[in-house]
Backbone as CSV, one residue per row, in Angstrom:
resi,resn,N_x,N_y,N_z,CA_x,CA_y,CA_z,C_x,C_y,C_z
1,UNK,0.923,-1.220,-0.144,-0.088,0.028,0.022,0.957,1.283,0.157
2,UNK,0.516,2.418,-0.646,1.312,3.669,-0.678,0.986,4.271,0.568
3,UNK,2.204,4.824,0.927,2.057,5.880,2.109,1.333,7.105,1.747
4,UNK,0.824,7.533,2.508,0.104,8.854,2.250,0.973,10.159,2.129
5,UNK,0.909,10.731,1.241,1.464,12.047,0.896,1.162,13.252,1.713
6,UNK,2.012,13.142,2.944,1.670,14.190,3.907,2.387,15.703,3.616
7,UNK,3.701,15.760,3.694,4.131,16.955,3.124,5.774,16.565,2.126
8,UNK,5.386,16.882,0.977,6.492,16.306,-0.017,7.591,17.528,0.302
9,UNK,8.983,16.571,0.250,10.237,17.571,0.306,10.375,18.038,-0.848
10,UNK,10.882,19.409,-0.959,11.092,19.980,-2.267,12.331,19.256,-2.728
11,UNK,12.437,18.963,-4.253,13.527,18.417,-4.905,14.575,19.412,-4.987
12,UNK,15.660,18.947,-4.700,17.001,19.772,-4.455,17.172,20.626,-5.757
13,UNK,17.202,20.030,-7.065,17.062,20.725,-8.163,16.129,21.892,-8.049
14,UNK,15.066,22.045,-7.681,13.833,23.092,-7.608,14.545,24.117,-6.910
15,UNK,15.011,23.885,-5.628,15.341,24.659,-4.928,16.647,25.353,-5.163
16,UNK,17.722,24.666,-5.754,18.578,25.117,-6.251,18.285,26.264,-7.752
17,UNK,17.217,25.751,-8.434,16.916,26.587,-9.623,16.424,28.075,-9.088
18,UNK,15.550,27.965,-8.165,14.870,29.177,-7.230,16.026,30.008,-6.747
19,UNK,16.922,29.435,-6.108,17.874,30.261,-5.405,18.513,30.924,-6.545
20,UNK,18.861,30.297,-7.600,19.364,30.790,-8.631,18.897,31.982,-9.294
21,UNK,17.640,31.770,-9.463,16.596,32.769,-9.910,16.647,34.164,-9.296
22,UNK,17.019,33.877,-7.855,16.880,35.119,-7.244,18.331,36.120,-7.344
23,UNK,19.470,35.181,-7.445,20.701,35.710,-7.931,20.749,36.350,-9.333
24,UNK,19.929,35.687,-10.259,19.681,36.408,-11.624,18.881,37.424,-11.553
25,UNK,17.743,37.723,-10.607,17.081,38.995,-10.273,18.106,39.852,-9.841
26,UNK,18.842,39.755,-8.772,19.875,40.608,-8.221,20.674,41.037,-9.370
27,UNK,21.073,40.245,-10.344,21.944,40.794,-11.258,21.242,41.692,-12.383
28,UNK,20.013,41.278,-12.757,19.090,42.267,-13.489,18.728,43.433,-13.026
29,UNK,18.676,43.505,-11.611,18.538,44.956,-10.986,19.647,45.851,-11.038
30,UNK,20.747,45.179,-11.002,22.027,45.794,-11.481,22.270,46.441,-12.638
31,UNK,22.160,45.521,-13.508,22.104,45.627,-14.844,21.372,46.872,-15.433
32,UNK,20.151,46.612,-15.061,19.312,47.701,-15.695,18.964,48.997,-14.652
33,UNK,19.893,49.076,-13.826,19.866,50.166,-12.649,18.406,50.367,-12.023
34,UNK,17.975,49.116,-11.599,16.775,49.175,-10.767,16.699,50.034,-9.627
35,UNK,15.723,50.529,-9.216,15.962,51.626,-7.665,16.217,50.487,-6.794
36,UNK,16.850,51.141,-5.763,17.240,50.641,-4.565,15.817,49.530,-3.828
37,UNK,14.690,50.128,-3.780,13.558,49.586,-3.002,13.493,48.057,-3.831
38,UNK,13.479,47.966,-5.104,13.449,46.864,-5.826,14.306,45.936,-5.395
39,UNK,15.808,46.153,-5.226,16.887,45.269,-4.960,16.605,44.708,-3.537
40,UNK,16.130,45.474,-2.577,15.882,45.224,-1.331,14.627,44.179,-1.246
41,UNK,13.587,44.279,-2.320,12.345,43.433,-2.370,13.146,42.074,-2.874
42,UNK,13.997,42.206,-3.740,14.495,40.807,-4.243,15.208,40.044,-3.047
43,UNK,15.880,40.948,-2.166,16.897,40.386,-1.177,15.818,39.807,-0.235
44,UNK,14.472,40.486,0.378,13.536,40.100,1.035,12.926,38.959,0.776
45,UNK,12.519,38.678,-0.434,11.958,37.773,-1.250,12.923,36.462,-1.017
46,UNK,14.173,36.474,-1.378,15.224,35.710,-1.165,15.149,34.874,0.179
47,UNK,15.116,35.913,1.200,15.330,35.457,2.496,14.133,34.684,2.900
48,UNK,13.137,35.464,2.663,11.828,34.582,2.871,11.782,33.208,2.234
49,UNK,12.155,32.778,0.855,11.936,31.828,0.302,12.990,30.773,1.014
50,UNK,14.217,31.378,1.346,15.055,30.538,2.137,14.409,30.122,3.425
51,UNK,13.953,30.582,4.177,13.272,30.083,5.500,12.072,29.330,5.100
52,UNK,11.461,29.489,4.338,10.357,28.374,3.983,10.968,27.183,3.166
53,UNK,11.727,27.314,2.492,12.348,25.923,1.680,13.097,24.853,2.888
54,UNK,13.808,25.798,3.698,14.512,24.985,4.911,13.696,24.949,6.008
55,UNK,12.463,25.018,6.049,11.653,25.385,7.346,11.705,23.998,8.336
56,UNK,11.956,22.846,7.413,11.747,21.262,8.174,13.182,21.204,8.713
57,UNK,14.447,21.399,8.526,15.649,21.606,8.889,15.597,22.654,10.198
58,UNK,15.082,23.849,9.881,15.450,24.838,10.928,14.532,24.489,11.994
59,UNK,13.418,24.098,11.882,12.587,23.239,12.746,13.131,22.556,13.915
60,UNK,14.093,21.601,13.168,14.820,20.744,14.106,15.943,21.289,15.165
61,UNK,16.159,22.616,14.799,17.252,23.267,15.761,16.695,23.941,16.843
62,UNK,17.445,24.068,17.953,16.997,24.695,18.900,17.903,25.747,19.108
63,UNK,17.345,27.051,19.954,18.019,28.368,20.587,19.119,28.619,19.851
64,UNK,20.678,28.456,20.164,21.487,29.015,19.792,21.998,28.311,18.489
65,UNK,21.828,27.287,18.308,22.263,26.792,17.002,21.470,27.309,15.845
66,UNK,20.031,27.166,16.118,19.399,27.950,15.260,19.576,29.620,14.792
67,UNK,20.140,30.210,16.011,20.319,31.405,15.814,21.429,31.532,14.912
68,UNK,22.416,30.934,15.165,23.883,31.098,14.541,23.606,30.516,13.157
69,UNK,22.928,29.431,12.911,22.779,29.026,11.518,22.253,29.973,10.530
70,UNK,20.829,30.339,11.215,20.023,31.590,10.537,20.809,32.823,10.336
71,UNK,21.811,33.205,11.233,22.378,34.305,11.062,23.722,34.161,10.033
72,UNK,24.300,33.205,9.989,25.184,33.064,8.968,24.666,32.994,7.718
73,UNK,23.487,32.354,7.808,22.719,32.172,6.193,22.242,33.616,5.578
74,UNK,21.858,34.264,6.526,21.453,35.564,6.077,22.783,36.463,5.874
75,UNK,23.963,36.350,6.295,24.995,37.012,5.687,25.450,36.450,4.387
76,UNK,25.664,35.490,4.147,25.886,34.702,2.830,24.802,34.989,2.217
77,UNK,23.644,35.136,2.071,22.620,35.331,1.056,22.718,36.780,0.686
78,UNK,23.049,37.581,1.504,23.306,38.881,1.419,24.512,39.248,0.406
79,UNK,25.511,38.587,0.811,26.468,38.500,0.075,26.317,38.262,-1.295
80,UNK,25.994,36.936,-1.607,25.638,36.402,-2.766,24.749,37.432,-3.556
81,UNK,23.716,37.984,-3.135,22.938,38.954,-3.755,23.345,39.862,-4.163
82,UNK,24.481,40.651,-3.135,25.351,41.848,-3.258,26.186,41.911,-4.418
83,UNK,26.742,40.618,-4.537,27.697,40.370,-5.570,27.046,40.211,-6.866
84,UNK,26.039,39.541,-7.068,25.248,39.569,-8.240,24.841,40.941,-8.746
85,UNK,24.463,41.644,-7.814,24.177,43.371,-8.078,25.367,43.783,-8.736
86,UNK,26.213,43.587,-7.940,27.438,44.598,-8.463,28.014,43.754,-9.699
87,UNK,27.901,42.675,-10.000,28.425,42.279,-11.318,27.577,42.609,-12.183
88,UNK,26.321,42.841,-11.899,25.169,43.548,-12.883,25.600,44.734,-13.052
89,UNK,25.930,45.668,-12.191,26.399,46.983,-12.493,27.721,47.045,-13.524
90,UNK,28.506,46.395,-13.037,29.498,46.227,-13.924,29.460,45.668,-15.500
91,UNK,28.570,44.463,-15.690,28.286,44.159,-16.794,27.443,45.270,-17.934
92,UNK,26.774,46.329,-17.037,26.195,47.149,-17.874,27.309,47.950,-18.730
93,UNK,28.365,47.959,-18.222,29.417,48.835,-19.219,29.846,47.960,-20.207
94,UNK,29.986,46.906,-20.087,30.330,45.772,-21.237,29.284,45.546,-22.282
95,UNK,27.949,45.665,-21.881,26.864,45.541,-22.830,26.770,46.695,-23.758
96,UNK,26.704,47.825,-23.051,26.499,49.335,-23.686,27.752,49.701,-24.313
């Protein structure tokens, strides 16, 4: 008999593709000189997606471990998005 499908785990490729999509969006913000609020919206959406897609693993962590993992992840995500935005700003000079 088949087990009931309670909560399916997201496919790793799907999660990676969505993460890459946010990096491409930040790159596009830099490339097309998007307003800063739009770039902030991309960063906020990426952080919200990260916390939702990793919720099962994060829910197993407690206290200081949860705080340190989440803090490190926020800094890494912001660094990746800032790098993508910066690459977009520099690529604009190459394209035009």
